[in-house]
N, C-alpha and C positions, 0 to 999 in steps of 0.2 A: 586450275585456279591460279590467278595472277596476283602477286603481291606488289603493291607500290608504296613508296614512302622511304624514309631514311632508315634503312635496315641496320646500319652500324650503330646509329644513335639509339634506336629503339632496342636493339639487341643488348646493348650495354646497360641500359636502365631497366630492362625487363618490362617495359610498358608496351602492351599489345595494342593500345589504342592508337599508336602512331602508324600502324599498318592499316592499309585499306585492302580488304579482301574482296576479290571479284571472282565469282563462279557463276556463270550463266545457268548452269543446270540445277543449282541448289539454292534455296532461299537462306539456309543457315548452314554454313560450312563447318567442318570440324574445327578449324582455326578460330572461327568466330565463336563457336560454342566454348572453346577454351578461354577466349577473351572475356566472354560473358560470365563464365564460372569464376574466373579470377577477379573480375570486377565486383561480382555480387558477394564474394567472401567477406569483404570489409563491412558492407552494410549489415550482413548477417551477424557478424561479431558485434557491431555497434548496437543492433537491435537486441541481441542477447544481453549485452552489458546494461543497456537501458532497462530491460525487463528485470534483471537481477537487482538493479538499483531501486526500481519501483517496488519490487517485492520486499526488499529490505526496509524501505521507508514504510511500507504498509504494515510489516510486522511490528516495527517500532511504534507506529501510530496505534495499532491494536493493543500492544502492551500498555501504552500510556492510557488508552481508553479503559482497559480492564482495571488499571491501578486507580484511576479517578472514580470508577464505578464502585470499587471496594471501599474507597474513602467515603463516598457519598452514602453507601449502605451503612457503614459504621456510624456515621454522623446521624443518620435516621434512627438507628438502633439506640444510640445514646439519648436522642430526643424522646423516643418512646419510653425508655426507662425513667427519664426525668418526669414526663407527663403522667406515667403510671403512679409514681410516688406522690406527685402532686394530687392526683385524683384520690388516692387512698387517704391522704391528709385531709382533703376537703370532705370526703365521705365521713371520716371520723369526727370532724368538726361539726358537720350537719347533724350527726347522731347526738353529739353532746348538746348542741343547741336545742334539739327536739326534746331531749330528756329534761333540760332546764325549763323549757316552756311547759312541758307536761306537769312538772312539779309545782309550777306557779299556778297553773289552772286548778289543780286539785286542792 
């Protein structure tokens, strides 16, 4: 395997991409595999960080959605209570009017 490139500069920075690896017998040499592994570590961390951020945002959105749903259900329960009371009042008023009408007819 032959290595070409500025070895001193690449060696000081740790940048494997400055090297050109030539090995006629192998399509992926060990040095190239190390360079690929080193280069793919950063995107893996980036993907992991993005995933964590997405999950955190999703949890927050789910929490907010549950809070809004609870608020909506409480509002509906209050409305049901008000309408039930109104219905009772109207039923009592209807009975009273029927009694009055019956007494007038008799």
